[in-house]
All heavy atoms as a GROMACS GRO file, in nm:
protein
  641
    1MET      N    1   3.810  24.489   7.350
    1MET     CA    2   3.685  24.553   7.346
    1MET      C    3   3.686  24.681   7.268
    1MET      O    4   3.579  24.738   7.243
    1MET     CB    5   3.634  24.578   7.489
    1MET     CG    6   3.571  24.462   7.556
    1MET     SD    7   3.422  24.403   7.470
    1MET     CE    8   3.382  24.271   7.554
    2GLU      N    9   3.800  24.724   7.229
    2GLU     CA   10   3.814  24.850   7.148
    2GLU      C   11   3.730  24.827   7.022
    2GLU      O   12   3.672  24.924   6.977
    2GLU     CB   13   3.958  24.882   7.118
    2GLU     CG   14   3.977  25.011   7.049
    2GLU     CD   15   3.938  25.144   7.125
    2GLU    OE1   16   3.939  25.140   7.248
    2GLU    OE2   17   3.900  25.237   7.067
    3ASN      N   18   3.735  24.706   6.966
    3ASN     CA   19   3.658  24.686   6.842
    3ASN      C   20   3.512  24.703   6.865
    3ASN      O   21   3.444  24.747   6.780
    3ASN     CB   22   3.688  24.540   6.794
    3ASN     CG   23   3.822  24.532   6.721
    3ASN    OD1   24   3.868  24.630   6.679
    3ASN    ND2   25   3.869  24.408   6.706
    4LEU      N   26   3.465  24.656   6.984
    4LEU     CA   27   3.320  24.672   7.020
    4LEU      C   28   3.281  24.821   7.017
    4LEU      O   29   3.188  24.856   6.948
    4LEU     CB   30   3.285  24.614   7.155
    4LEU     CG   31   3.145  24.633   7.198
    4LEU    CD1   32   3.046  24.561   7.105
    4LEU    CD2   33   3.124  24.581   7.336
    5LYS      N   34   3.365  24.910   7.074
    5LYS     CA   35   3.333  25.049   7.076
    5LYS      C   36   3.335  25.105   6.938
    5LYS      O   37   3.244  25.179   6.897
    5LYS     CB   38   3.430  25.126   7.166
    5LYS     CG   39   3.398  25.279   7.175
    5LYS     CD   40   3.501  25.351   7.242
    5LYS     CE   41   3.474  25.498   7.254
    5LYS     NZ   42   3.424  25.563   7.136
    6ASN      N   43   3.439  25.078   6.862
    6ASN     CA   44   3.449  25.123   6.724
    6ASN      C   45   3.335  25.071   6.637
    6ASN      O   46   3.276  25.149   6.559
    6ASN     CB   47   3.582  25.075   6.662
    6ASN     CG   48   3.702  25.147   6.721
    6ASN    OD1   49   3.694  25.251   6.783
    6ASN    ND2   50   3.819  25.089   6.705
    7ASN      N   51   3.296  24.953   6.654
    7ASN     CA   52   3.178  24.895   6.575
    7ASN      C   53   3.047  24.960   6.614
    7ASN      O   54   2.976  24.993   6.527
    7ASN     CB   55   3.176  24.740   6.585
    7ASN     CG   56   3.286  24.675   6.516
    7ASN    OD1   57   3.359  24.731   6.431
    7ASN    ND2   58   3.316  24.549   6.549
    8ILE      N   59   3.031  24.968   6.749
    8ILE     CA   60   2.901  25.040   6.794
    8ILE      C   61   2.901  25.183   6.735
    8ILE      O   62   2.800  25.225   6.685
    8ILE     CB   63   2.890  25.029   6.942
    8ILE    CG1   64   2.851  24.883   6.984
    8ILE    CG2   65   2.783  25.131   6.989
    8ILE    CD1   66   2.829  24.864   7.128
    9ASP      N   67   3.014  25.249   6.747
    9ASP     CA   68   3.017  25.388   6.697
    9ASP      C   69   2.986  25.388   6.544
    9ASP      O   70   2.909  25.472   6.495
    9ASP     CB   71   3.152  25.451   6.717
    9ASP     CG   72   3.181  25.486   6.863
    9ASP    OD1   73   3.083  25.483   6.943
    9ASP    OD2   74   3.297  25.513   6.901
   10HIS      N   75   3.043  25.299   6.478
   10HIS     CA   76   3.018  25.285   6.328
   10HIS      C   77   2.874  25.268   6.295
   10HIS      O   78   2.810  25.339   6.219
   10HIS     CB   79   3.106  25.177   6.263
   10HIS     CG   80   3.076  25.148   6.123
   10HIS    ND1   81   3.118  25.229   6.022
   10HIS    CD2   82   3.010  25.046   6.067
   10HIS    CE1   83   3.069  25.173   5.911
   10HIS    NE2   84   3.015  25.059   5.932
   11TYR      N   85   2.810  25.164   6.356
   11TYR     CA   86   2.672  25.136   6.335
   11TYR      C   87   2.580  25.242   6.384
   11TYR      O   88   2.475  25.267   6.324
   11TYR     CB   89   2.638  24.996   6.385
   11TYR     CG   90   2.695  24.887   6.300
   11TYR    CD1   91   2.802  24.812   6.347
   11TYR    CD2   92   2.651  24.863   6.172
   11TYR    CE1   93   2.856  24.718   6.263
   11TYR    CE2   94   2.708  24.758   6.094
   11TYR     CZ   95   2.810  24.687   6.139
   11TYR     OH   96   2.866  24.596   6.064
   12MET      N   97   2.612  25.311   6.494
   12MET     CA   98   2.529  25.425   6.543
   12MET      C   99   2.530  25.532   6.432
   12MET      O  100   2.427  25.589   6.400
   12MET     CB  101   2.587  25.477   6.667
   12MET     CG  102   2.557  25.400   6.790
   12MET     SD  103   2.634  25.462   6.937
   12MET     CE  104   2.565  25.625   6.952
   13LYS      N  105   2.648  25.558   6.375
   13LYS     CA  106   2.649  25.660   6.265
   13LYS      C  107   2.567  25.620   6.146
   13LYS      O  108   2.496  25.701   6.095
   13LYS     CB  109   2.797  25.682   6.226
   13LYS     CG  110   2.822  25.790   6.127
   13LYS     CD  111   2.968  25.817   6.103
   13LYS     CE  112   2.987  25.931   6.001
   13LYS     NZ  113   3.126  25.947   5.967
   14LEU      N  114   2.577  25.489   6.108
   14LEU     CA  115   2.499  25.445   5.995
   14LEU      C  116   2.353  25.462   6.020
   14LEU      O  117   2.266  25.482   5.929
   14LEU     CB  118   2.532  25.296   5.963
   14LEU     CG  119   2.667  25.272   5.898
   14LEU    CD1  120   2.688  25.120   5.885
   14LEU    CD2  121   2.686  25.346   5.764
   15LYS      N  122   2.306  25.435   6.138
   15LYS     CA  123   2.164  25.442   6.183
   15LYS      C  124   2.112  25.580   6.222
   15LYS      O  125   2.002  25.599   6.260
   15LYS     CB  126   2.132  25.341   6.298
   15LYS     CG  127   2.147  25.197   6.249
   15LYS     CD  128   2.044  25.155   6.155
   15LYS     CE  129   2.047  25.013   6.116
   15LYS     NZ  130   1.945  24.973   6.025
   16GLY      N  131   2.208  25.680   6.224
   16GLY     CA  132   2.174  25.816   6.263
   16GLY      C  133   2.145  25.833   6.414
   16GLY      O  134   2.072  25.921   6.454
   17ILE      N  135   2.217  25.748   6.496
   17ILE     CA  136   2.205  25.761   6.631
   17ILE      C  137   2.330  25.836   6.686
   17ILE      O  138   2.446  25.790   6.667
   17ILE     CB  139   2.199  25.626   6.705
   17ILE    CG1  140   2.078  25.546   6.650
   17ILE    CG2  141   2.185  25.637   6.855
   17ILE    CD1  142   2.080  25.403   6.692
   18SER      N  143   2.307  25.954   6.736
   18SER     CA  144   2.420  26.047   6.764
   18SER      C  145   2.476  26.029   6.906
   18SER      O  146   2.593  26.073   6.928
   18SER     CB  147   2.372  26.191   6.752
   18SER     OG  148   2.268  26.226   6.834
   19ARG      N  149   2.400  25.977   7.007
   19ARG     CA  150   2.450  25.968   7.132
   19ARG      C  151   2.429  25.830   7.197
   19ARG      O  152   2.331  25.761   7.163
   19ARG     CB  153   2.382  26.072   7.225
   19ARG     CG  154   2.389  26.209   7.166
   19ARG     CD  155   2.316  26.306   7.250
   19ARG     NE  156   2.421  26.415   7.278
   19ARG     CZ  157   2.443  26.466   7.393
   19ARG    NH1  158   2.372  26.439   7.496
   19ARG    NH2  159   2.537  26.554   7.405
   20TYR      N  160   2.513  25.796   7.289
   20TYR     CA  161   2.490  25.665   7.352
   20TYR      C  162   2.362  25.669   7.435
   20TYR      O  163   2.298  25.562   7.448
   20TYR     CB  164   2.609  25.633   7.452
   20TYR     CG  165   2.738  25.608   7.381
   20TYR    CD1  166   2.856  25.673   7.411
   20TYR    CD2  167   2.745  25.512   7.274
   20TYR    CE1  168   2.974  25.650   7.346
   20TYR    CE2  169   2.865  25.491   7.203
   20TYR     CZ  170   2.980  25.555   7.239
   20TYR     OH  171   3.102  25.536   7.172
   21SER      N  172   2.324  25.778   7.489
   21SER     CA  173   2.204  25.785   7.564
   21SER      C  174   2.076  25.752   7.469
   21SER      O  175   1.981  25.688   7.512
   21SER     CB  176   2.181  25.918   7.634
   21SER     OG  177   2.181  26.029   7.542
   22HIS      N  178   2.084  25.794   7.341
   22HIS     CA  179   1.981  25.765   7.248
   22HIS      C  180   1.985  25.616   7.218
   22HIS      O  181   1.879  25.551   7.208
   22HIS     CB  182   2.000  25.843   7.122
   22HIS     CG  183   1.988  25.992   7.143
   22HIS    ND1  184   2.033  26.077   7.052
   22HIS    CD2  185   1.927  26.061   7.242
   22HIS    CE1  186   2.007  26.202   7.098
   22HIS    NE2  187   1.945  26.196   7.218
   23LEU      N  188   2.102  25.558   7.205
   23LEU     CA  189   2.110  25.414   7.188
   23LEU      C  190   2.055  25.339   7.303
   23LEU      O  191   1.977  25.238   7.286
   23LEU     CB  192   2.253  25.369   7.166
   23LEU     CG  193   2.278  25.224   7.145
   23LEU    CD1  194   2.209  25.170   7.018
   23LEU    CD2  195   2.429  25.195   7.123
   24LEU      N  196   2.084  25.383   7.424
   24LEU     CA  197   2.025  25.318   7.542
   24LEU      C  198   1.875  25.323   7.547
   24LEU      O  199   1.801  25.234   7.591
   24LEU     CB  200   2.088  25.374   7.668
   24LEU     CG  201   2.231  25.328   7.694
   24LEU    CD1  202   2.298  25.412   7.804
   24LEU    CD2  203   2.240  25.182   7.733
   25LEU      N  204   1.821  25.438   7.503
   25LEU     CA  205   1.670  25.451   7.492
   25LEU      C  206   1.615  25.344   7.394
   25LEU      O  207   1.515  25.290   7.415
   25LEU     CB  208   1.633  25.595   7.454
   25LEU     CG  209   1.632  25.695   7.563
   25LEU    CD1  210   1.606  25.833   7.504
   25LEU    CD2  211   1.534  25.665   7.662
   26ASN      N  212   1.686  25.335   7.280
   26ASN     CA  213   1.639  25.236   7.181
   26ASN      C  214   1.646  25.098   7.234
   26ASN      O  215   1.563  25.013   7.211
   26ASN     CB  216   1.726  25.241   7.051
   26ASN     CG  217   1.700  25.369   6.972
   26ASN    OD1  218   1.596  25.432   6.981
   26ASN    ND2  219   1.800  25.408   6.892
   27ILE      N  220   1.757  25.065   7.312
   27ILE     CA  221   1.766  24.934   7.380
   27ILE      C  222   1.648  24.914   7.481
   27ILE      O  223   1.585  24.809   7.477
   27ILE     CB  224   1.906  24.922   7.453
   27ILE    CG1  225   2.022  24.908   7.350
   27ILE    CG2  226   1.900  24.802   7.544
   27ILE    CD1  227   2.156  24.919   7.410
   28ALA      N  228   1.620  25.018   7.552
   28ALA     CA  229   1.505  25.014   7.644
   28ALA      C  230   1.377  24.980   7.570
   28ALA      O  231   1.299  24.890   7.614
   28ALA     CB  232   1.493  25.135   7.720
   29HIS      N  233   1.346  25.047   7.460
   29HIS     CA  234   1.234  25.022   7.382
   29HIS      C  235   1.226  24.879   7.330
   29HIS      O  236   1.121  24.816   7.336
   29HIS     CB  237   1.217  25.124   7.268
   29HIS     CG  238   1.195  25.264   7.317
   29HIS    ND1  239   1.239  25.373   7.253
   29HIS    CD2  240   1.133  25.308   7.432
   29HIS    CE1  241   1.208  25.482   7.316
   29HIS    NE2  242   1.141  25.446   7.419
   30GLU      N  243   1.346  24.828   7.285
   30GLU     CA  244   1.351  24.688   7.235
   30GLU      C  245   1.320  24.590   7.352
   30GLU      O  246   1.272  24.476   7.322
   30GLU     CB  247   1.481  24.658   7.176
   30GLU     CG  248   1.508  24.721   7.035
   30GLU     CD  249   1.412  24.674   6.937
   30GLU    OE1  250   1.372  24.552   6.937
   30GLU    OE2  251   1.382  24.747   6.844
   31LEU      N  252   1.356  24.629   7.471
   31LEU     CA  253   1.329  24.541   7.590
   31LEU      C  254   1.183  24.555   7.639
   31LEU      O  255   1.150  24.491   7.740
   31LEU     CB  256   1.430  24.580   7.703
   31LEU     CG  257   1.576  24.537   7.677
   31LEU    CD1  258   1.666  24.591   7.783
   31LEU    CD2  259   1.592  24.387   7.661
   32GLY      N  260   1.109  24.647   7.572
   32GLY     CA  261   0.971  24.663   7.618
   32GLY      C  262   0.951  24.768   7.723
   32GLY      O  263   0.844  24.780   7.780
   33ILE      N  264   1.046  24.852   7.746
   33ILE     CA  265   1.046  24.954   7.844
   33ILE      C  266   1.004  25.080   7.775
   33ILE      O  267   1.067  25.123   7.682
   33ILE     CB  268   1.178  24.973   7.920
   33ILE    CG1  269   1.220  24.846   7.978
   33ILE    CG2  270   1.168  25.082   8.026
   33ILE    CD1  271   1.371  24.843   8.028
   34LYS      N  272   0.889  25.140   7.822
   34LYS     CA  273   0.838  25.259   7.751
   34LYS      C  274   0.826  25.375   7.843
   34LYS      O  275   0.828  25.362   7.967
   34LYS     CB  276   0.693  25.215   7.696
   34LYS     CG  277   0.690  25.102   7.606
   34LYS     CD  278   0.753  25.127   7.478
   34LYS     CE  279   0.744  25.004   7.387
   34LYS     NZ  280   0.835  25.002   7.278
   35GLY      N  281   0.799  25.489   7.786
   35GLY     CA  282   0.774  25.611   7.855
   35GLY      C  283   0.882  25.657   7.951
   35GLY      O  284   1.007  25.634   7.926
   36PRO      N  285   0.849  25.714   8.059
   36PRO     CA  286   0.947  25.763   8.163
   36PRO      C  287   1.045  25.655   8.206
   36PRO      O  288   1.162  25.683   8.244
   36PRO     CB  289   0.868  25.822   8.279
   36PRO     CG  290   0.735  25.839   8.225
   36PRO     CD  291   0.711  25.747   8.109
   37GLU      N  292   0.993  25.534   8.212
   37GLU     CA  293   1.080  25.422   8.259
   37GLU      C  294   1.198  25.400   8.162
   37GLU      O  295   1.305  25.362   8.210
   37GLU     CB  296   1.000  25.295   8.276
   37GLU     CG  297   0.890  25.301   8.384
   37GLU     CD  298   0.948  25.330   8.522
   37GLU    OE1  299   1.054  25.273   8.563
   37GLU    OE2  300   0.897  25.422   8.588
   38ALA      N  301   1.181  25.428   8.040
   38ALA     CA  302   1.288  25.406   7.942
   38ALA      C  303   1.396  25.510   7.966
   38ALA      O  304   1.514  25.480   7.960
   38ALA     CB  305   1.237  25.432   7.793
   39TYR      N  306   1.368  25.630   8.003
   39TYR     CA  307   1.462  25.738   8.040
   39TYR      C  308   1.536  25.694   8.167
   39TYR      O  309   1.662  25.714   8.185
   39TYR     CB  310   1.400  25.874   8.048
   39TYR     CG  311   1.356  25.928   7.918
   39TYR    CD1  312   1.224  25.911   7.869
   39TYR    CD2  313   1.441  25.996   7.835
   39TYR    CE1  314   1.183  25.953   7.747
   39TYR    CE2  315   1.404  26.046   7.716
   39TYR     CZ  316   1.273  26.019   7.672
   39TYR     OH  317   1.233  26.064   7.549
   40LYS      N  318   1.463  25.642   8.264
   40LYS     CA  319   1.523  25.595   8.388
   40LYS      C  320   1.624  25.485   8.358
   40LYS      O  321   1.736  25.479   8.413
   40LYS     CB  322   1.418  25.551   8.486
   40LYS     CG  323   1.339  25.662   8.552
   40LYS     CD  324   1.235  25.612   8.646
   40LYS     CE  325   1.137  25.715   8.690
   40LYS     NZ  326   1.033  25.664   8.772
   41PHE      N  327   1.583  25.391   8.270
   41PHE     CA  328   1.674  25.280   8.231
   41PHE      C  329   1.795  25.328   8.172
   41PHE      O  330   1.910  25.292   8.206
   41PHE     CB  331   1.598  25.182   8.135
   41PHE     CG  332   1.685  25.080   8.067
   41PHE    CD1  333   1.705  24.961   8.136
   41PHE    CD2  334   1.742  25.111   7.951
   41PHE    CE1  335   1.784  24.869   8.077
   41PHE    CE2  336   1.828  25.015   7.889
   41PHE     CZ  337   1.845  24.891   7.951
   42ALA      N  338   1.784  25.423   8.072
   42ALA     CA  339   1.896  25.484   8.007
   42ALA      C  340   1.994  25.548   8.100
   42ALA      O  341   2.117  25.536   8.091
   42ALA     CB  342   1.851  25.575   7.896
   43ASP      N  343   1.937  25.621   8.193
   43ASP     CA  344   2.017  25.697   8.288
   43ASP      C  345   2.093  25.603   8.383
   43ASP      O  346   2.212  25.621   8.412
   43ASP     CB  347   1.934  25.793   8.371
   43ASP     CG  348   2.016  25.884   8.452
   43ASP    OD1  349   2.104  25.954   8.397
   43ASP    OD2  350   1.988  25.900   8.571
   44LYS      N  351   2.025  25.496   8.429
   44LYS     CA  352   2.087  25.400   8.520
   44LYS      C  353   2.189  25.322   8.445
   44LYS      O  354   2.294  25.282   8.510
   44LYS     CB  355   1.973  25.300   8.565
   44LYS     CG  356   2.017  25.198   8.664
   44LYS     CD  357   1.904  25.107   8.699
   44LYS     CE  358   1.943  24.968   8.652
   44LYS     NZ  359   1.836  24.871   8.656
   45GLU      N  360   2.173  25.286   8.324
   45GLU     CA  361   2.266  25.202   8.248
   45GLU      C  362   2.387  25.277   8.184
   45GLU      O  363   2.480  25.217   8.133
   45GLU     CB  364   2.198  25.122   8.134
   45GLU     CG  365   2.107  25.016   8.192
   45GLU     CD  366   2.175  24.907   8.272
   45GLU    OE1  367   2.290  24.886   8.243
   45GLU    OE2  368   2.104  24.846   8.360
   46LYS      N  369   2.380  25.410   8.183
   46LYS     CA  370   2.483  25.487   8.115
   46LYS      C  371   2.631  25.454   8.164
   46LYS      O  372   2.714  25.434   8.077
   46LYS     CB  373   2.454  25.635   8.150
   46LYS     CG  374   2.516  25.732   8.050
   46LYS     CD  375   2.482  25.876   8.066
   46LYS     CE  376   2.370  25.908   8.159
   46LYS     NZ  377   2.340  26.046   8.174
   47SER      N  378   2.644  25.450   8.294
   47SER     CA  379   2.778  25.419   8.346
   47SER      C  380   2.824  25.277   8.309
   47SER      O  381   2.939  25.256   8.268
   47SER     CB  382   2.778  25.441   8.494
   47SER     OG  383   2.904  25.403   8.548
   48ASN      N  384   2.731  25.179   8.324
   48ASN     CA  385   2.763  25.042   8.291
   48ASN      C  386   2.798  25.022   8.140
   48ASN      O  387   2.891  24.965   8.103
   48ASN     CB  388   2.648  24.951   8.321
   48ASN     CG  389   2.629  24.933   8.473
   48ASN    OD1  390   2.726  24.931   8.543
   48ASN    ND2  391   2.510  24.910   8.508
   49PHE      N  392   2.723  25.095   8.058
   49PHE     CA  393   2.740  25.091   7.913
   49PHE      C  394   2.882  25.147   7.878
   49PHE      O  395   2.958  25.093   7.792
   49PHE     CB  396   2.631  25.162   7.836
   49PHE     CG  397   2.629  25.136   7.698
   49PHE    CD1  398   2.594  25.005   7.643
   49PHE    CD2  399   2.669  25.228   7.598
   49PHE    CE1  400   2.590  24.978   7.508
   49PHE    CE2  401   2.658  25.200   7.466
   49PHE     CZ  402   2.623  25.079   7.414
   50SER      N  403   2.914  25.256   7.943
   50SER     CA  404   3.046  25.318   7.918
   50SER      C  405   3.160  25.220   7.953
   50SER      O  406   3.255  25.208   7.884
   50SER     CB  407   3.045  25.451   7.992
   50SER     OG  408   3.182  25.506   7.988
   51LYS      N  409   3.144  25.156   8.063
   51LYS     CA  410   3.243  25.060   8.112
   51LYS      C  411   3.248  24.940   8.013
   51LYS      O  412   3.355  24.883   7.995
   51LYS     CB  413   3.213  25.012   8.254
   51LYS     CG  414   3.244  25.126   8.357
   51LYS     CD  415   3.208  25.077   8.492
   51LYS     CE  416   3.229  25.197   8.594
   51LYS     NZ  417   3.201  25.164   8.726
   52MET      N  418   3.137  24.906   7.955
   52MET     CA  419   3.132  24.788   7.858
   52MET      C  420   3.213  24.832   7.740
   52MET      O  421   3.295  24.751   7.686
   52MET     CB  422   2.997  24.754   7.817
   52MET     CG  423   2.915  24.679   7.926
   52MET     SD  424   2.750  24.642   7.866
   52MET     CE  425   2.653  24.715   7.997
   53LEU      N  426   3.196  24.964   7.692
   53LEU     CA  427   3.265  25.011   7.572
   53LEU      C  428   3.420  25.015   7.597
   53LEU      O  429   3.494  24.999   7.507
   53LEU     CB  430   3.212  25.141   7.527
   53LEU     CG  431   3.067  25.142   7.478
   53LEU    CD1  432   3.022  25.277   7.443
   53LEU    CD2  433   3.054  25.046   7.362
   54LYS      N  434   3.454  25.040   7.715
   54LYS     CA  435   3.599  25.055   7.757
   54LYS      C  436   3.666  24.924   7.785
   54LYS      O  437   3.781  24.914   7.799
   54LYS     CB  438   3.617  25.148   7.884
   54LYS     CG  439   3.581  25.284   7.857
   54LYS     CD  440   3.597  25.368   7.993
   54LYS     CE  441   3.549  25.513   7.975
   54LYS     NZ  442   3.545  25.581   8.099
   55GLY      N  443   3.581  24.816   7.783
   55GLY     CA  444   3.634  24.684   7.809
   55GLY      C  445   3.650  24.659   7.957
   55GLY      O  446   3.716  24.558   7.994
   56GLU      N  447   3.595  24.739   8.047
   56GLU     CA  448   3.604  24.716   8.187
   56GLU      C  449   3.496  24.626   8.241
   56GLU      O  450   3.516  24.568   8.348
   56GLU     CB  451   3.591  24.850   8.261
   56GLU     CG  452   3.705  24.948   8.233
   56GLU     CD  453   3.687  25.084   8.289
   56GLU    OE1  454   3.586  25.106   8.371
   56GLU    OE2  455   3.767  25.177   8.260
   57ARG      N  456   3.396  24.599   8.158
   57ARG     CA  457   3.290  24.508   8.194
   57ARG      C  458   3.251  24.433   8.066
   57ARG      O  459   3.260  24.485   7.956
   57ARG     CB  460   3.163  24.581   8.246
   57ARG     CG  461   3.183  24.629   8.382
   57ARG     CD  462   3.048  24.660   8.446
   57ARG     NE  463   3.077  24.702   8.577
   57ARG     CZ  464   2.990  24.771   8.650
   57ARG    NH1  465   2.874  24.806   8.594
   57ARG    NH2  466   3.022  24.803   8.772
   58PRO      N  467   3.201  24.306   8.082
   58PRO     CA  468   3.155  24.237   7.966
   58PRO      C  469   3.021  24.298   7.912
   58PRO      O  470   2.952  24.362   7.994
   58PRO     CB  471   3.133  24.095   8.008
   58PRO     CG  472   3.114  24.103   8.156
   58PRO     CD  473   3.192  24.224   8.207
   59LEU      N  474   2.988  24.282   7.790
   59LEU     CA  475   2.864  24.321   7.724
   59LEU      C  476   2.748  24.251   7.797
   59LEU      O  477   2.753  24.131   7.811
   59LEU     CB  478   2.861  24.293   7.579
   59LEU     CG  479   2.738  24.344   7.500
   59LEU    CD1  480   2.719  24.491   7.510
   59LEU    CD2  481   2.747  24.298   7.362
   60LYS      N  482   2.652  24.330   7.850
   60LYS     CA  483   2.541  24.258   7.917
   60LYS      C  484   2.458  24.171   7.817
   60LYS      O  485   2.436  24.220   7.705
   60LYS     CB  486   2.449  24.372   7.967
   60LYS     CG  487   2.466  24.406   8.109
   60LYS     CD  488   2.364  24.514   8.145
   60LYS     CE  489   2.305  24.470   8.280
   60LYS     NZ  490   2.214  24.583   8.327
   61SER      N  491   2.428  24.061   7.858
   61SER     CA  492   2.351  23.963   7.771
   61SER      C  493   2.218  24.022   7.733
   61SER      O  494   2.173  24.002   7.626
   61SER     CB  495   2.336  23.832   7.834
   61SER     OG  496   2.273  23.838   7.960
   62ASP      N  497   2.159  24.103   7.815
   62ASP     CA  498   2.032  24.164   7.793
   62ASP      C  499   2.042  24.260   7.673
   62ASP      O  500   1.939  24.294   7.612
   62ASP     CB  501   1.980  24.243   7.918
   62ASP     CG  502   1.946  24.160   8.032
   62ASP    OD1  503   1.939  24.028   8.016
   62ASP    OD2  504   1.921  24.214   8.141
   63PHE      N  505   2.154  24.310   7.639
   63PHE     CA  506   2.175  24.414   7.539
   63PHE      C  507   2.192  24.344   7.399
   63PHE      O  508   2.184  24.414   7.297
   63PHE     CB  509   2.297  24.500   7.563
   63PHE     CG  510   2.273  24.594   7.680
   63PHE    CD1  511   2.156  24.603   7.754
   63PHE    CD2  512   2.370  24.685   7.708
   63PHE    CE1  513   2.142  24.684   7.858
   63PHE    CE2  514   2.360  24.776   7.812
   63PHE     CZ  515   2.242  24.774   7.882
   64ILE      N  516   2.228  24.217   7.392
   64ILE     CA  517   2.270  24.152   7.269
   64ILE      C  518   2.154  24.160   7.167
   64ILE      O  519   2.179  24.209   7.057
   64ILE     CB  520   2.319  24.014   7.296
   64ILE    CG1  521   2.445  24.017   7.377
   64ILE    CG2  522   2.339  23.942   7.159
   64ILE    CD1  523   2.493  23.879   7.424
   65ILE      N  524   2.045  24.107   7.197
   65ILE     CA  525   1.931  24.094   7.097
   65ILE      C  526   1.878  24.236   7.059
   65ILE      O  527   1.865  24.262   6.938
   65ILE     CB  528   1.820  24.002   7.151
   65ILE    CG1  529   1.870  23.858   7.152
   65ILE    CG2  530   1.697  24.014   7.065
   65ILE    CD1  531   1.772  23.758   7.212
   66PRO      N  532   1.860  24.332   7.153
   66PRO     CA  533   1.826  24.462   7.120
   66PRO      C  534   1.929  24.534   7.020
   66PRO      O  535   1.887  24.592   6.919
   66PRO     CB  536   1.818  24.541   7.247
   66PRO     CG  537   1.786  24.438   7.349
   66PRO     CD  538   1.860  24.318   7.304
   67LEU      N  539   2.059  24.513   7.048
   67LEU     CA  540   2.162  24.569   6.962
   67LEU      C  541   2.157  24.511   6.820
   67LEU      O  542   2.168  24.572   6.718
   67LEU     CB  543   2.304  24.555   7.017
   67LEU     CG  544   2.330  24.644   7.140
   67LEU    CD1  545   2.462  24.608   7.201
   67LEU    CD2  546   2.340  24.793   7.091
   68GLU      N  547   2.131  24.375   6.817
   68GLU     CA  548   2.118  24.302   6.689
   68GLU      C  549   2.000  24.362   6.608
   68GLU      O  550   2.011  24.383   6.487
   68GLU     CB  551   2.102  24.155   6.705
   68GLU     CG  552   2.228  24.087   6.756
   68GLU     CD  553   2.205  23.936   6.776
   68GLU    OE1  554   2.095  23.888   6.799
   68GLU    OE2  555   2.308  23.860   6.760
   69LYS      N  556   1.890  24.388   6.675
   69LYS     CA  557   1.769  24.439   6.613
   69LYS      C  558   1.789  24.585   6.572
   69LYS      O  559   1.749  24.621   6.457
   69LYS     CB  560   1.647  24.424   6.703
   69LYS     CG  561   1.599  24.286   6.718
   69LYS     CD  562   1.475  24.283   6.805
   69LYS     CE  563   1.417  24.143   6.828
   69LYS     NZ  564   1.302  24.143   6.909
   70ILE      N  565   1.848  24.668   6.656
   70ILE     CA  566   1.863  24.801   6.629
   70ILE      C  567   1.956  24.830   6.505
   70ILE      O  568   1.926  24.906   6.422
   70ILE     CB  569   1.922  24.880   6.748
   70ILE    CG1  570   1.816  24.884   6.857
   70ILE    CG2  571   1.967  25.024   6.715
   70ILE    CD1  572   1.874  24.922   6.995
   71PHE      N  573   2.062  24.752   6.505
   71PHE     CA  574   2.161  24.768   6.394
   71PHE      C  575   2.139  24.678   6.275
   71PHE      O  576   2.199  24.694   6.175
   71PHE     CB  577   2.306  24.744   6.449
   71PHE     CG  578   2.344  24.850   6.550
   71PHE    CD1  579   2.421  24.808   6.665
   71PHE    CD2  580   2.324  24.984   6.536
   71PHE    CE1  581   2.467  24.896   6.756
   71PHE    CE2  582   2.362  25.074   6.633
   71PHE     CZ  583   2.432  25.035   6.739
   72GLY      N  584   2.059  24.578   6.301
   72GLY     CA  585   2.027  24.482   6.187
   72GLY      C  586   2.144  24.396   6.155
   72GLY      O  587   2.161  24.356   6.036
   73ILE      N  588   2.227  24.358   6.252
   73ILE     CA  589   2.341  24.278   6.231
   73ILE      C  590   2.351  24.171   6.347
   73ILE      O  591   2.283  24.189   6.444
   73ILE     CB  592   2.470  24.354   6.230
   73ILE    CG1  593   2.492  24.433   6.358
   73ILE    CG2  594   2.475  24.451   6.112
   73ILE    CD1  595   2.629  24.489   6.381
   74SER      N  596   2.434  24.075   6.328
   74SER     CA  597   2.453  23.975   6.427
   74SER      C  598   2.553  24.016   6.530
   74SER      O  599   2.636  24.107   6.507
   74SER     CB  600   2.508  23.842   6.368
   74SER     OG  601   2.634  23.857   6.312
   75LEU      N  602   2.556  23.954   6.646
   75LEU     CA  603   2.655  23.984   6.749
   75LEU      C  604   2.791  23.960   6.701
   75LEU      O  605   2.883  24.037   6.726
   75LEU     CB  606   2.625  23.896   6.874
   75LEU     CG  607   2.722  23.914   6.988
   75LEU    CD1  608   2.725  24.052   7.040
   75LEU    CD2  609   2.698  23.812   7.102
   76ALA      N  610   2.812  23.852   6.622
   76ALA     CA  611   2.944  23.813   6.573
   76ALA      C  612   2.996  23.931   6.492
   76ALA      O  613   3.112  23.967   6.497
   76ALA     CB  614   2.937  23.693   6.492
   77ARG      N  615   2.917  23.997   6.410
   77ARG     CA  616   2.954  24.108   6.329
   77ARG      C  617   2.988  24.229   6.412
   77ARG      O  618   3.076  24.309   6.385
   77ARG     CB  619   2.856  24.140   6.221
   77ARG     CG  620   2.896  24.243   6.130
   77ARG     CD  621   2.803  24.254   6.007
   77ARG     NE  622   2.889  24.306   5.902
   77ARG     CZ  623   2.887  24.255   5.781
   77ARG    NH1  624   2.810  24.158   5.746
   77ARG    NH2  625   2.965  24.311   5.687
   78LEU      N  626   2.907  24.246   6.519
   78LEU     CA  627   2.920  24.365   6.609
   78LEU      C  628   3.054  24.358   6.682
   78LEU      O  629   3.125  24.451   6.702
   78LEU     CB  630   2.805  24.371   6.704
   78LEU     CG  631   2.796  24.497   6.792
   78LEU    CD1  632   2.788  24.621   6.700
   78LEU    CD2  633   2.680  24.486   6.887
   79LEU      N  634   3.091  24.232   6.719
   79LEU     CA  635   3.214  24.214   6.794
   79LEU      C  636   3.330  24.214   6.697
   79LEU      O  637   3.441  24.247   6.728
   79LEU     CB  638   3.209  24.083   6.877
   79LEU     CG  639   3.109  24.078   6.983
   79LEU    CD1  640   3.110  23.936   7.054
   79LEU    CD2  641   3.129  24.185   7.086
   0.00000   0.00000   0.00000
C-alpha cells in the first residue's frame, strides 16, 4: 500500500491539493455531500483514510470513483 500513498501524494501535488483533509472534502463533494456535512464527513473519515494510506485497511470502495474523478485517472493507475 506504500505505492497507494506515494501515488495519492503525487496526484495531490499535481492537482494542488495540499492536505488530506482537503482531499477528503473533495471526495465528500464527489459523493454529493455538501456544506457542513462535508466537513463532518472529512473529519469522520480522517483516521480511516490515514489507515488506508498506511496499508492497515483496504481502500474504501466508496472512495474509488471520487478519486478517479478528482485525479482524472483510473484506479489501476492510482494503485
